[in-house]
C-alpha positions as CSV (number, residue, x, y, z in Angstrom):
1,X,0.0,0.0,0.0
2,X,1.5,3.3,-1.1
3,X,1.3,6.2,1.3
4,X,2.5,9.7,0.8
5,X,2.7,12.0,3.9
6,X,3.3,15.7,3.4
7,X,4.6,18.0,6.1
8,X,6.0,21.5,6.4
9,X,3.1,23.7,5.4
10,X,2.0,26.7,7.5
11,X,1.5,30.5,7.6
12,X,4.3,32.7,6.5
13,X,4.7,36.4,5.6
14,X,5.3,37.5,2.0
15,X,9.0,37.1,1.2
16,X,9.4,34.2,3.6
17,X,10.4,30.6,3.0
18,X,8.9,27.2,3.7
19,X,10.1,23.7,3.0
20,X,7.6,21.0,2.2
21,X,8.5,17.3,2.5
22,X,6.7,14.3,1.1
23,X,7.6,10.9,2.7
24,X,6.7,8.0,0.5
25,X,6.2,4.4,1.7
26,X,5.2,1.2,-0.1
27,X,6.9,2.2,-3.4
28,X,10.7,2.1,-4.1
29,X,12.2,5.4,-4.8
30,X,13.8,4.4,-8.0
31,X,10.6,3.6,-9.8
32,X,8.6,6.8,-9.7
33,X,8.6,10.3,-10.9
34,X,7.3,12.9,-8.5
35,X,5.7,16.3,-8.5
36,X,4.2,18.9,-6.3
37,X,0.9,20.4,-7.2
38,X,-1.2,23.1,-5.7
39,X,-4.8,24.1,-5.6
40,X,-6.1,27.5,-4.5
41,X,-9.7,28.1,-3.7
42,X,-11.8,28.2,-6.8
43,X,-9.0,27.2,-9.0
44,X,-7.9,24.1,-10.7
45,X,-5.0,22.0,-9.4
46,X,-1.8,22.9,-11.1
47,X,1.7,21.4,-11.4
48,X,4.2,23.5,-9.5
49,X,7.4,21.4,-9.9
50,X,8.3,17.9,-11.0
51,X,11.4,15.6,-10.7
52,X,11.9,12.4,-12.5
53,X,13.6,9.3,-11.3
54,X,16.9,10.5,-12.8
55,X,16.7,13.8,-11.1
56,X,15.6,16.0,-14.0
57,X,13.4,18.9,-12.9
58,X,10.9,21.2,-14.4
59,X,8.9,24.1,-12.9
60,X,5.9,26.2,-13.6
61,X,6.9,29.6,-14.9
62,X,5.3,31.3,-11.8
63,X,7.8,29.6,-9.4
64,X,11.0,29.4,-11.5
65,X,13.9,30.9,-9.5
66,X,12.0,30.7,-6.2
67,X,11.1,27.1,-5.7
68,X,13.4,24.0,-5.8
69,X,12.3,20.4,-5.9
70,X,14.6,17.7,-4.8
71,X,14.5,14.0,-3.8
72,X,16.4,11.9,-1.4
73,X,16.2,8.3,-2.7
74,X,17.8,6.9,0.4
75,X,15.1,8.4,2.6
76,X,12.4,8.0,0.0
77,X,11.4,11.6,0.3
78,X,10.6,14.5,-2.1
79,X,11.0,18.1,-0.9
80,X,9.9,21.5,-2.2
81,X,12.0,24.4,-1.0
82,X,10.1,27.6,-1.4
83,X,11.6,31.1,-1.2
84,X,10.4,34.6,-1.8
85,X,6.8,33.5,-1.2
86,X,4.0,35.6,-2.5
87,X,0.3,35.8,-1.4
88,X,-0.6,34.2,-4.7
89,X,1.3,31.1,-3.6
90,X,-1.4,30.4,-1.1
91,X,-2.9,27.0,-1.7
92,X,-3.1,23.5,-0.6
93,X,0.0,21.7,-1.8
94,X,-0.1,18.1,-2.8
95,X,2.6,15.5,-3.4
96,X,2.1,13.1,-6.3
97,X,4.2,10.1,-7.4
98,X,3.7,8.3,-10.7
99,X,5.1,4.8,-11.4
100,X,7.5,5.0,-14.3
101,X,6.0,4.1,-17.7
102,X,2.5,3.6,-16.2
103,X,-0.5,5.9,-15.6
104,X,-0.6,4.7,-11.9
105,X,-0.2,7.6,-9.6
106,X,-0.8,8.4,-5.9
107,X,-1.6,11.6,-4.0
108,X,-0.8,12.8,-0.6
109,X,-3.4,14.4,1.7
110,X,-2.3,17.9,1.0
111,X,-0.7,20.6,3.2
112,X,-1.9,24.1,3.5
113,X,0.5,27.0,2.7
114,X,-0.8,30.5,3.5
115,X,1.3,33.6,2.6
116,X,0.1,36.8,4.2
117,X,0.8,40.2,2.6
């Protein structure tokens, strides 16, 4: 049974930083690609950052230069380091992992990030 547990969300002032962590279990770290998504009230869920099994990353234009996604295969975790946070970054952030070469994917429960102006 695959489980994804996110942590690290919270309330921060604009310009501040937060680090989100997703701890995966039930799936080996070398067989999935991972991503962080977010969903703000009234908006669709969107991809924020992704990292594949080889470590290649990509980012939404809105977070380039501010957010960094990384993975620790030994600990089976995926992290999202967020700097220079803006009020428009306020959302529930979700971790997603997708088995390589399959459509099978899993979601975490989400963690709230609130950026005050």
